C-alpha positions as CSV (number, residue, x, y, z in Angstrom):
1,M,124.1,141.2,82.1
2,M,121.9,144.7,82.8
3,I,122.6,148.3,82.5
4,M,121.3,151.3,83.8
5,V,119.9,154.0,81.5
6,R,120.0,157.9,82.8
7,A,118.8,160.2,80.9
8,I,118.7,164.2,81.5
9,V,116.2,165.8,79.2
10,R,114.5,168.9,79.1
11,P,111.2,168.8,81.5
12,E,108.8,169.2,78.6
13,K,110.1,166.2,76.7
14,A,110.1,164.1,79.6
15,D,106.6,162.4,79.1
16,D,107.7,162.2,75.5
17,V,109.9,160.0,76.6
18,L,108.2,158.2,79.2
19,A,105.6,157.3,76.4
20,A,108.1,156.0,73.9
21,L,110.1,153.6,76.5
22,M,106.2,152.3,77.5
23,D,105.3,151.9,73.9
24,N,108.2,150.0,73.0
25,G,108.0,147.5,76.1
26,Y,110.3,149.3,78.7
27,P,107.9,150.4,81.6
28,A,109.8,150.8,84.3
29,V,111.6,153.9,85.1
30,T,112.5,156.6,87.8
31,K,112.4,160.0,87.4
32,Y,113.8,162.9,89.4
33,S,113.1,166.5,88.8
34,V,117.1,168.1,88.6
35,A,119.0,170.9,87.7
36,G,122.3,171.6,86.4
37,R,124.0,173.3,83.3
38,G,126.5,171.4,80.3
39,K,128.8,173.0,78.2
40,Q,126.2,175.8,77.5
41,R,126.8,177.2,81.3
42,G,123.8,178.3,81.8
43,I,121.6,180.8,80.0
44,K,122.0,184.6,80.0
45,I,118.8,186.7,79.6
46,G,119.6,190.1,79.6
47,E,121.6,190.6,82.9
48,V,120.8,187.6,84.4
49,T,122.7,184.5,84.2
50,Y,120.7,181.3,85.2
51,D,123.0,178.6,86.0
52,E,120.8,175.9,86.8
53,I,118.4,175.0,84.1
54,P,115.6,172.7,85.4
55,K,116.1,169.1,83.9
56,T,114.3,165.9,84.2
57,M,116.6,162.7,84.8
58,L,115.1,159.5,83.6
59,M,116.7,156.0,84.7
60,S,116.1,152.4,84.0
61,V,117.8,149.5,83.9
62,V,117.5,146.8,81.2
63,K,119.2,144.5,79.5
64,A,122.6,144.9,77.9
65,D,121.5,143.2,74.6
66,D,118.9,146.2,74.7
67,K,121.2,149.0,75.5
68,D,121.4,150.2,71.4
69,F,117.0,150.2,70.8
70,V,116.2,152.0,74.4
71,I,119.4,154.5,73.6
72,N,117.8,155.2,70.2
73,T,114.3,155.3,71.8
74,I,115.4,157.8,74.1
75,M,117.4,160.4,71.7
76,D,114.2,160.0,68.8
77,A,112.1,161.3,71.8
78,A,114.0,163.8,73.4
79,R,115.4,165.2,70.8
80,S,114.3,169.2,69.9
81,G,113.1,169.3,66.0
82,T,114.8,166.6,63.7
83,K,118.5,168.0,64.0
84,G,118.1,168.6,68.2
85,A,119.4,171.9,70.0
86,F,122.0,172.9,72.4
87,G,120.3,171.4,76.1
88,D,118.5,168.5,74.6
89,G,120.3,166.5,77.3
90,K,122.6,163.5,77.8
91,I,122.6,159.7,78.1
92,F,124.8,157.9,80.5
93,V,125.1,154.5,80.5
94,T,126.2,152.3,83.2
95,D,126.9,148.2,84.2
96,V,124.8,146.7,87.0
97,E,126.1,144.6,88.9
98,D,123.6,143.3,91.0
99,V,119.4,143.7,90.9
100,Y,117.4,142.5,93.5
101,T,113.9,143.1,94.1
102,I,113.1,143.8,97.7
103,S,109.8,141.9,98.2
104,S,111.0,138.3,97.0
105,G,115.0,138.8,98.1
106,V,115.9,137.8,94.1
107,N,118.4,138.4,92.2
108,E,117.2,139.4,88.9
109,A,120.6,139.9,87.7
110,A,122.1,136.7,88.3
111,P,122.2,134.0,85.9
112,V,119.5,131.8,85.2
113,E,119.9,127.5,86.2
114,E,119.3,125.2,83.8
115,A,117.1,122.1,85.2
């Protein structure tokens, strides 16, 4: 079984997360620039409210057995300071039914047949 991990992190932390994943054997990541808001409902500076705050989404598909390790790696690299702060981000985990490599047509999520 495979899972998809989507992490929405502060843009300034994205490179730290990517490096931590690479160093721990998880180089396959898709990176998006996104904007949104969480519980804090944006930021008010003076009279101006910024509803959409720039974030970076990192998406990776890994083996379900690696889920906890990958999540902890992301949290450790994305957390601000030792205790974290509002706006550090979120991690979403979903099951992946199938994974196909376009060039070969191989279903990577299919069980390996034994000879």
